[in-house]
DRENZA-201017 format. One record per residue: x, y, z of N, C-alpha, C in turn; residue in three letters; residue number from 0. Coordinates in steps of 0.001 Angstrom, whole numbers, plus 524288, in hexadecimal, padded with zeros to 5 digits. Layout:
// DRENZA-201017
NODE    n.xx    n.yy    n.zz   ca.xx   ca.yy   ca.zz    c.xx    c.yy    c.zz   resn   resi
NODE       X       Y       Z       X       Y       Z       X       Y       Z    ALA    NUM
...
***
This chain:
// DRENZA-201017
NODE    n.xx    n.yy    n.zz   ca.xx   ca.yy   ca.zz    c.xx    c.yy    c.zz   resn   resi
NODE   EB05C   96040   30F78   EB0CF   95ED8   309FC   EAB52   95F0E   30759    MET      0
NODE   EA75D   95CFE   30A3B   EA260   95CF2   30825   E9FF2   962B4   30782    LEU      1
NODE   EA14C   96615   30B20   E9FC3   96BE8   30A64   EA27C   96E3D   305BE    ARG      2
NODE   EA759   96CDF   304CB   EA9D7   96EA0   30038   EA751   96CC9   2FB50    ARG      3
NODE   EA5B9   967E8   2FAD6   EA307   965C0   2F67D   E9DF4   9686B   2F560    CYS      4
NODE   E9AE4   96912   2F985   E95D5   96BB5   2F936   E9664   9710D   2F79C    LEU      5
NODE   E9AAB   973B7   2F930   E9B5E   9791E   2F77B   E9E03   97991   2F200    ALA      6
NODE   E9EEC   9751A   2EFBE   EA1AA   9747A   2EAE1   EA6D4   9774E   2EA6D    GLU      7
NODE   EA9BC   976F4   2EEB9   EAF1C   9790E   2EE96   EB287   9763F   2EAB3    GLU      8
NODE   EB626   978D3   2E808   EB9AF   97645   2E436   EBCC0   97210   2E6D6    PRO      9
NODE   EBD0B   96D92   2E425   EBFB3   96923   2E646   EBD25   965D2   2EA44    GLY     10
NODE   EB88F   967C8   2EC58   EB611   964FA   2F07C   EB403   95FA6   2EEAB    ALA     11
NODE   EB16B   96000   2EA48   EAF51   95ACD   2E81E   EB386   95694   2E711    TRP     12
NODE   EB7C2   958A6   2E4E3   EBC34   954F3   2E3F2   EBE2F   952C0   2E920    LYS     13
NODE   EBE94   95607   2ECC9   EC06D   953DA   2F22D   EBCA7   94FD6   2F447    ASP     14
NODE   EB76E   950E4   2F38A   EB342   94D8E   2F54F   EB3A7   94860   2F29C    PHE     15
NODE   EB44F   94889   2ED66   EB464   943CC   2EA60   EB97F   94087   2EBEE    VAL     16
NODE   EBDD5   94344   2EC23   EC27F   94055   2EDE5   EC208   93DE2   2F316    ASP     17
NODE   EBF5C   940A0   2F6D5   EBF05   93E6D   2FBFE   EBB3F   9397E   2FC38    ARG     18
NODE   EB712   9398D   2F8FE   EB2D3   93618   2F9CE   EB25D   931C1   2F59F    PHE     19
NODE   EB502   9323C   2F103   EB4F8   92E87   2ECE2   EB667   928F5   2EEB6    ILE     20
NODE   EBA4C   92893   2F219   EBB8C   9237F   2F427   EB738   9211B   2F77F    GLY     21
NODE   EB461   9242E   2FA7E   EAFF2   92231   2FD69   EABCF   92078   2F9DC    LEU     22
NODE   EAA98   92366   2F5A8   EA63E   921F8   2F25F   EA7B0   91CEA   2EF00    PHE     23
NODE   EACD0   91C93   2EDAF   EAEC6   917CF   2EB20   EAE53   912E4   2EE3B    THR     24
NODE   EAF9A   913B1   2F37F   EAF15   90F56   2F740   EA957   90DE6   2F7E9    HIS     25
NODE   EA5F8   91199   2F85C   EA047   9106D   2F913   E9E2F   90D47   2F3FD    VAL     26
NODE   EA000   90ECA   2EF60   E9E7D   90BF4   2EADE   EA02B   9064F   2EB0B    ILE     27
NODE   EA531   90565   2EC18   EA770   90033   2EC31   EA4A7   8FD03   2F09B    HIS     28
NODE   EA3EB   8FF53   2F518   EA195   8FC9F   2F9CD   E9BE8   8FB2A   2F84F    HIS     29
NODE   E9935   8FEAC   2F65E   E9380   8FDD5   2F4B6   E9366   8F976   2F06B    THR     30
NODE   E96B2   8F9CA   2ECC4   E9659   8F615   2E88E   E97D3   8F096   2EAA2    ALA     31
NODE   E9BBF   8F075   2EE1B   E9D2C   8EB4B   2F079   E98AF   8E911   2F3F2    HIS     32
NODE   E9638   8ECAF   2F6C5   E91D6   8EB1F   2FA2F   E8D3F   8E8D8   2F6BD    GLY     33
NODE   E8CAC   8EA79   2F1E7   E88E2   8E8BF   2EE9A   E8A9A   8E52F   2EA47    ARG     34
NODE   E8F1E   8E2FC   2EADF   E9167   8DF32   2E770   E9162   8E128   2E1D9    SER     35
NODE   E92F6   8E651   2E132   E932D   8E870   2DC19   E98B3   8E9C2   2DAA7    ILE     36
NODE   E9A54   8E834   2D61E   E9FC3   8E963   2D4AB   E9FA9   8EE81   2D1A0    ARG     37
NODE   EA2FC   8F26A   2D353   EA340   8F78A   2D0D5   EA858   8F817   2CE30    VAL     38
NODE   EA835   8FA45   2C98A   EAD22   8FB3F   2C6BD   EAE94   90111   2C81B    SER     39
NODE   EB329   90248   2C640   EB4DE   907CF   2C6D6   EB102   90BC2   2C461    ASP     40
NODE   EAF0E   90A1E   2BFF9   EAB52   90DBF   2BD4B   EA649   90E12   2C052    SER     41
NODE   EA459   909C5   2C2DA   E9FC6   909E5   2C65B   EA0BA   90DC6   2CB35    ASP     42
NODE   EA577   90D16   2CD44   EA6F5   91062   2D1FA   EA6A5   9165C   2D02A    VAL     43
NODE   EA917   9174E   2CBCF   EA8CF   91C9D   2C9D5   EA323   91EB0   2C8BB    ASP     44
NODE   E9FC9   91B47   2C69A   E9AB4   91CBE   2C5C3   E97AC   91DB6   2CB15    ASP     45
NODE   E98B8   91A7D   2CEE0   E9634   91B69   2D3FC   E9835   91FFD   2D6C7    LEU     46
NODE   E9D0C   9212D   2D625   E9F65   92589   2D8F6   E9CC7   92A9F   2D66B    LEU     47
NODE   E9C3F   92A56   2D143   E999F   92ECD   2CE80   E93F6   92F92   2D0C5    SER     48
NODE   E9156   92B6B   2D15A   E8BDE   92BEC   2D386   E8C13   92E25   2D8F7    GLU     49
NODE   E8FB1   92C6D   2DC2B   E8FFC   92EB1   2E1A1   E90FC   93495   2E187    VAL     50
NODE   E94CD   9360D   2DDEF   E961B   93B98   2DD76   E9177   93EBF   2DB12    PHE     51
NODE   E8E8E   93C72   2D7B4   E8A15   93F26   2D55E   E85D8   93FDF   2D9BF    LEU     52
NODE   E854D   93C3E   2DD54   E8134   93D09   2E152   E8368   94142   2E500    VAL     53
NODE   E881B   94180   2E62C   E8A64   9455B   2E973   E8A0E   94ADC   2E748    LEU     54
NODE   E8A71   94B7A   2E247   E8A3C   95061   2DFD2   E84A6   9523B   2DE81    LEU     55
NODE   E814C   94E9D   2DE16   E7BD2   94FBD   2DC60   E797B   953E4   2DFB1    ALA     56
NODE   E7629   956E7   2DD56   E72ED   95AB0   2E020   E7609   95E3C   2E37A    ASN     57
NODE   E7A61   96059   2E161   E7DAD   963D7   2E440   E7FA4   961C1   2E972    ASP     58
NODE   E81DF   95CAF   2E8FA   E8421   959F9   2ED64   E803E   958B7   2F1B1    TYR     59
NODE   E7B61   9575C   2F024   E774A   95662   2F403   E7893   95299   2F861    ARG     60
NODE   E7AFA   94E42   2F672   E7C53   94A50   2F9FC   E805C   94C0C   2FDF9    VAL     61
NODE   E841A   94F09   2FC2A   E883D   950EB   2FFC3   E862D   9553F   30368    LEU     62
NODE   E8254   9581E   3016E   E8008   95C16   30474   E7C65   959AB   30925    ARG     63
NODE   E7A91   9554E   307E5   E7766   95242   30BDB   E7A65   94FE6   3102B    ASN     64
NODE   E7FA1   95001   30FF4   E82C2   94DAC   313F9   E828F   95134   318F1    PHE     65
NODE   E80B7   94EB8   31D0A   E7F75   95198   32216   E839B   950FF   32663    ARG     66
NODE   E87B5   94DCC   32576   E8B92   94D10   3292A   E8A7F   94951   32D9D    GLY     67
NODE   E8658   94633   32CBA   E84A3   9429A   330E7   E8874   93D65   33098    ASN     68
NODE   E8BC4   93D27   32CEC   E8FAE   93939   32C1E   E9489   93BD9   329D8    SER     69
NODE   E987D   938DC   328CC   E9D0C   93B1C   325FC   E9B54   93BD0   3206B    SER     70
NODE   E9DE0   93F2E   31DA9   E9CDC   93FC8   31819   E9DE0   93B10   31505    LEU     71
NODE   EA1FE   937D4   316AA   EA32C   93350   313D1   E9F08   92F1A   31460    ALA     72
NODE   E9CD0   92EF4   31918   E9834   92B17   319EA   E93A5   92C99   316EA    THR     73
NODE   E925D   93185   3168F   E8E2E   93372   313B3   E8F01   9327C   30DA7    TYR     74
NODE   E9386   93351   30BE0   E94B3   93262   3065B   E945A   92CA9   30519    LEU     75
NODE   E9628   9292A   30900   E95E4   9238E   30805   E904F   9220A   3076B    THR     76
NODE   E8CAB   923B7   30A8A   E874C   9223B   30A13   E84EE   92465   304E0    VAL     77
NODE   E861D   9293E   303AF   E83F3   92B56   2FE95   E8632   92835   2F9E2    VAL     78
NODE   E8BA3   9273C   2F9C0   E8D43   9249B   2F565   E8BB6   91EE2   2F51D    SER     79
NODE   E8B20   91C7F   2F968   E88BA   916E8   2F95B   E8387   916E6   2F714    ARG     80
NODE   E8039   91A79   2F884   E7B34   91ACC   2F670   E7AED   91B71   2F08F    ARG     81
NODE   E7E53   91EAC   2EEBA   E7EC3   91FA4   2E945   E808E   91AF3   2E678    VAL     82
NODE   E8496   91881   2E896   E86E8   9139D   2E60D   E82D1   90F48   2E63C    VAL     83
NODE   E8041   90E42   2EA80   E7CA6   90A15   2EAC1   E7850   90B10   2E6DF    VAL     84
NODE   E7622   9101E   2E682   E7244   9115F   2E2C0   E73EA   90FDF   2DD28    LYS     85
NODE   E7872   91190   2DBFB   E7A96   910B0   2D686   E7B1F   90B1D   2D582    LYS     86
NODE   E7D3F   907FB   2D97B   E7DD4   9024F   2D898   E7881   8FFEB   2D7FA    MET     87
NODE   E7506   90152   2DAF0   E6F79   8FF0F   2DAA5   E6D0C   9001C   2D55F    VAL     88
NODE   E6DF3   90534   2D345   E6BE1   90656   2CE4A   E6E91   90369   2C9FD    GLU     89
NODE   E73BC   90282   2CA78   E76AA   8FF71   2C6E1   E74AE   8F9DC   2C6B8    ARG     90
NODE   E741D   8F766   2CB5D   E7299   8F205   2CBDC   E6D31   8F176   2C95C    ARG     91
NODE   E6994   8F517   2CA2E   E645D   8F4BA   2C857   E644C   8F527   2C25A    MET     92
NODE   E67C9   8F885   2C048   E6847   8F942   2BA7E   E6A72   8F467   2B830    ALA     93
NODE   E6E7A   8F207   2BAF7   E7095   8ED0A   2B923   E6C99   8E8AA   2B91E    GLU     94
NODE   E6983   8E89B   2BD2E   E6590   8E405   2BDAC   E6170   8E4AA   2B8C3    ALA     95
NODE   E608E   8E967   2B78D   E5CBB   8EA40   2B382   E5F3A   8EA01   2AE37    LEU     96
NODE   E64BD   8E94F   2ADF9   E672E   8E8A6   2A943   E6878   8EDCB   2A685    GLY     97
NODE   E6812   8F23E   2A91E   E6901   8F783   2A6B1   E6EAD   8F8CA   2A622    HIS     98
NODE   E71B0   8F6C2   2A9CA   E7780   8F7EA   2A96B   E7A90   8F2C1   2AA9A    VAL     99
NODE   E7F63   8F2AE   2A915   E82D8   8EE38   2AA43   E8739   8F00F   2AD6E    SER    100
NODE   E887B   8EC84   2B135   E8D23   8EDDE   2B487   E9265   8EC83   2B1F2    THR    101
NODE   E91CC   8E9AA   2AD9D   E96D9   8E841   2AB23   E98D0   8EC40   2A77E    ARG    102
NODE   E9DCD   8ED48   2A766   EA02E   8F0EB   2A3BB   EA042   8EE21   29E3A    SER    103
NODE   EA048   8F13B   299EE   EA066   8EE86   2952C   EA5C3   8EC0A   2941E    LYS    104
NODE   EA9C1   8EDCD   296E4   EAEDC   8EB48   2967B   EAF84   8E653   29972    LEU    105
NODE   EAC02   8E54F   29D30   EAC39   8E0B2   2A01E   EAA25   8DC45   29D32    GLU    106
NODE   EACE3   8D789   29D7D   EAB42   8D318   29B01   EA9C3   8CEDE   29E67    SER    107
NODE   EA874   8D04B   2A370   EA712   8CC62   2A778   EA1A7   8CAF9   2A5FD    ILE    108
NODE   EA0B4   8C588   2A554   E9B6F   8C3ED   2A45C   E9784   8C4F3   2A8C2    PRO    109
NODE   E92DD   8C674   2A7EE   E8ED2   8C77D   2AB6C   E8CF7   8C20C   2ADB9    GLU    110
NODE   E8C9A   8C1D8   2B302   E8AA1   8BD1B   2B562   E84F9   8BCB8   2B3F4    GLU    111
NODE   E82FE   8B804   2B1DD   E7E23   8B791   2AFDC   E79CC   8B842   2B418    PRO    112
NODE   E7B32   8B77E   2B8E8   E7716   8B79B   2BD38   E778F   8BCA8   2C009    THR    113
NODE   E7B02   8C07A   2BEF6   E7BB3   8C4FA   2C1EA   E767E   8C872   2C19A    ARG    114
NODE   E7491   8C90E   2BD28   E6FA1   8CBFE   2BC61   E6B45   8C9DC   2BF8C    GLN    115
NODE   E6B08   8C4A3   2BEF9   E66F2   8C1CD   2C21F   E67C4   8C28A   2C80C    GLN    116
NODE   E6C6D   8C273   2C9B7   E6DBE   8C30D   2CF12   E6C1F   8C853   2D11C    GLN    117
NODE   E6D2D   8CC64   2CDD9   E6B47   8D17B   2CF32   E658D   8D1DD   2CFE2    MET    118
NODE   E6299   8CF96   2CC35   E5CF2   8CF8F   2CCB7   E5B26   8CC9B   2D1BA    VAL    119
NODE   E5D95   8C80F   2D284   E5C94   8C511   2D72D   E5DA3   8C82C   2DC5A    ASP    120
NODE   E6206   8CA75   2DC3E   E6327   8CDD5   2E0E5   E5F15   8D246   2E19D    ASP    121
NODE   E5D84   8D49F   2DDA2   E598E   8D898   2DDD1   E5424   8D63A   2E00C    GLN    122
NODE   E5308   8D1B4   2DE11   E4E55   8CEED   2DFFA   E4E9B   8CD97   2E5C3    GLU    123
NODE   E535D   8CBAA   2E754   E53E5   8CA8D   2ECCE   E536C   8CF58   2F073    GLU    124
NODE   E55C9   8D380   2EEDA   E5558   8D851   2F1C5   E4F8F   8DA22   2F20B    ILE    125
NODE   E4CA9   8D9C3   2EDA6   E4745   8DB41   2EDB6   E4421   8D7DF   2F171    GLN    126
NODE   E454B   8D259   2F13D   E429C   8CEEE   2F4DC   E43EA   8D013   2FA49    ASN    127
NODE   E48B7   8D159   2FBBF   E4A14   8D297   30101   E476B   8D7D2   3029E    MET    128
NODE   E472B   8DB87   2FF62   E444A   8E053   300C1   E3E7D   8DF29   301A8    ILE    129
NODE   E3C1F   8DB92   2FEC7   E369E   8DAC3   2FFC9   E358A   8D856   304DB    LYS    130
NODE   E3974   8D662   30765   E38B7   8D416   30CDD   E38B6   8D86F   31133    GLN    131
NODE   E39FA   8DD17   30F7F   E3A5A   8E18C   31358   E34B8   8E425   313B5    LEU    132
NODE   E33E0   8E6E0   31802   E2EEF   8EA0C   317D8   E2F42   8EDED   31384    PRO    133
NODE   E2AE9   8EF50   31155   E2A7B   8F285   30CE2   E2DC9   8F7B6   30D33    PRO    134
NODE   E2D2C   8FA16   311B2   E2FD0   8FF3C   31242   E35CB   8FEBB   3124D    ALA    135
NODE   E37D1   8FA5C   3150D   E3D85   8F96D   314A5   E3F6A   8F7C8   30F34    ASP    136
NODE   E3C3A   8F4C1   30C97   E3D2E   8F2D8   3074F   E3DEA   8F796   30398    ALA    137
NODE   E3AC7   8FB85   30421   E3B16   90054   300BB   E4002   90319   301AE    ARG    138
NODE   E4175   9032A   30655   E4626   90609   30814   E4B09   90326   305E4    ILE    139
NODE   E4B26   8FE09   306C7   E4F75   8FA76   304EF   E500B   8FAE7   2FEDF    VAL    140
NODE   E4BB8   8FA4F   2FC4B   E4BC3   8FAC7   2F667   E4DD9   90017   2F461    GLU    141
NODE   E4C18   903F1   2F6D0   E4DD7   9092D   2F50F   E5377   909E8   2F634    GLN    142
NODE   E5573   90867   2FAB3   E5AEB   90921   2FB9C   E5E83   90548   2F8C1    TYR    143
NODE   E5D62   9006E   2F90C   E6106   8FC53   2F6E8   E6052   8FB78   2F0FD    HIS    144
NODE   E5B76   8FBDC   2EF3F   E5AC5   8FA77   2E994   E5AA8   8FF10   2E650    LEU    145
NODE   E58D1   90393   2E88D   E5858   90878   2E544   E5CC0   90C18   2E68A    GLN    146
NODE   E5F98   90B33   2EAA6   E6410   90E62   2EC16   E62E9   913EB   2EDE6    GLY    147
NODE   E5E14   9145E   2F069   E5C79   919BD   2F232   E5F18   91AED   2F78D    LYS    148
NODE   E5FA7   91FF3   2F87B   E61B5   9218A   2FD3D   E5DAA   921B3   30171    SER    149
NODE   E5F52   92250   30695   E5BAE   92271   30AE9   E57B1   926EB   309F6    TYR    150
NODE   E59CD   92B61   307E6   E5721   93051   30749   E52C9   92EFA   3031A    GLN    151
NODE   E5438   92C83   2FED7   E506D   92B8B   2FAE4   E4C4B   927A9   2FCC1    GLN    152
NODE   E4D93   92395   2FFB1   E4A1A   91FD7   301BF   E4661   922C2   3055A    ILE    153
NODE   E4860   9260C   308B8   E4543   928B6   30C7B   E4124   92C2C   3099D    SER    154
NODE   E42C7   92EC1   3058D   E3EFA   931B9   302EA   E3B01   92E8C   2FFBC    SER    155
NODE   E3CD9   92A63   2FD55   E393A   9270D   2FA83   E352B   92479   2FDAA    ASP    156
NODE   E3717   92274   30252   E3379   91F89   30586   E310F   9224C   30A3A    LEU    157
NODE   E3241   92776   30A86   E30AD   92B1A   30EA3   E3194   9286A   31406    ASP    158
NODE   E3661   92707   31555   E37E7   9250A   31A2A   E3CA1   92809   31C09    ILE    159
NODE   E3E06   927D2   32103   E427F   92AB4   322E0   E477B   92877   32115    PRO    160
NODE   E4B30   92B98   31F0B   E500A   929E1   31CEF   E5315   926F6   320EC    GLU    161
NODE   E52EC   9281A   325E6   E55F8   92567   329E5   E5383   92025   32B2C    ASN    162
NODE   E4F44   91E9B   328CC   E4D29   91994   32A1A   E4F02   91574   325DF    SER    163
NODE   E5125   9172B   321D2   E5269   913DC   31D7B   E56CD   91016   31EB3    ILE    164
NODE   E5B2C   91289   320FB   E5FA0   90F1D   32271   E5DDA   90A55   325E8    GLY    165
NODE   E5B80   90B4B   32A4D   E59D9   90724   32D9E   E5633   9034E   32AEE    PRO    166
NODE   E52D7   9052C   32769   E4F47   90181   324B1   E523C   8FE0D   320C6    THR    167
NODE   E5619   90091   31E0F   E595C   8FD83   31ABF   E5CA7   8F913   31DBA    LEU    168
NODE   E5E7F   8FAC3   3221D   E61AD   8F6B5   32544   E5DF4   8F25D   326EB    SER    169
NODE   E59B9   8F38D   3291E   E55EB   8EF66   32AD2   E5476   8EBF5   325F9    ARG    170
NODE   E534B   8EE77   3217C   E51A0   8EBA3   31D0B   E55D2   8E783   31B23    ALA    171
NODE   E5AFC   8E9DA   31B21   E5F59   8E662   319AE   E5FB7   8E1E8   31D47    ARG    172
NODE   E5F72   8E2C5   3220C   E5F87   8DE85   32646   E5B6E   8DA90   32563    ASN    173
NODE   E5680   8DC55   3247E   E5266   8D8E4   32379   E5309   8D591   31E7E    ARG    174
NODE   E54D1   8D844   31A52   E55C3   8D576   315E2   E5A1F   8D113   31627    MET    175
NODE   E5E3F   8D2DB   318F3   E62C0   8CF80   31A6E   E60B3   8CAAA   31D57    ARG    176
NODE   E5DA1   8CBAD   32127   E5B72   8C76C   3246D   E5819   8C3C8   32112    ASP    177
NODE   E54CB   8C5EA   31DC5   E513C   8C2D7   31A8E   E547A   8BFA6   31661    ASN    178
NODE   E58CF   8C1AA   314AE   E5C25   8BED2   31106   E5EC0   8BA81   3138D    LYS    179
NODE   E60CC   8BB91   31870   E632D   8B757   31B93   E5F35   8B29E   31CC5    SER    180
NODE   E5AA3   8B441   31E22   E5696   8B030   31F15   E558E   8AD08   31A44    LYS    181
NODE   E559E   8AF64   315A8   E543C   8ACC1   310EF   E58DF   8A8E4   30F82    THR    182
NODE   E5D5D   8AAA0   31047   E6214   8A774   30F58   E622D   8A25F   312B2    ARG    183
NODE   E60CB   8A35E   317B2   E610B   89F22   31B72   E5CBD   89ACE   31A93    SER    184
NODE   E5882   89C2B   317F1   E5487   89871   316AA   E5624   894A5   31295    LEU    185
***
């Protein structure tokens, strides 16, 4: 199926979309749930569009980069999750700065007065936790979790091996989790 898409055979893209749209939708809902973000049907449609735009960009570059080291579904899950996380981070940052609203004009649910402050407090807590990490680890965590950059982008930006980023993120998360537990127990 992938070869058919890359060769732009008639009907191949439709078959690809039909086969993987459910996977991408699941990734969106799972990622939103994991980040405690409520997504509407419109949000899901927007995020699906972003995923498909990434897949189509630069003459299917992302699809052409698939090397078969995992299943295509696993590869597409990772790609779509990165796109979704990046867009969610961008949206949250824009909301925190007051550039966009998550409320529909039709919704009449009153905004919680402390929600904006909670987002700022959460951002400050994350920044404080990152400051407790060694500088090299902190730069990787910030670029991945706060800026939504891919391993490849981080590798290029920081001039470090791409395969060292995952283990560094894992160690950093554990260290931040341990520090948070210690703080709570005091």
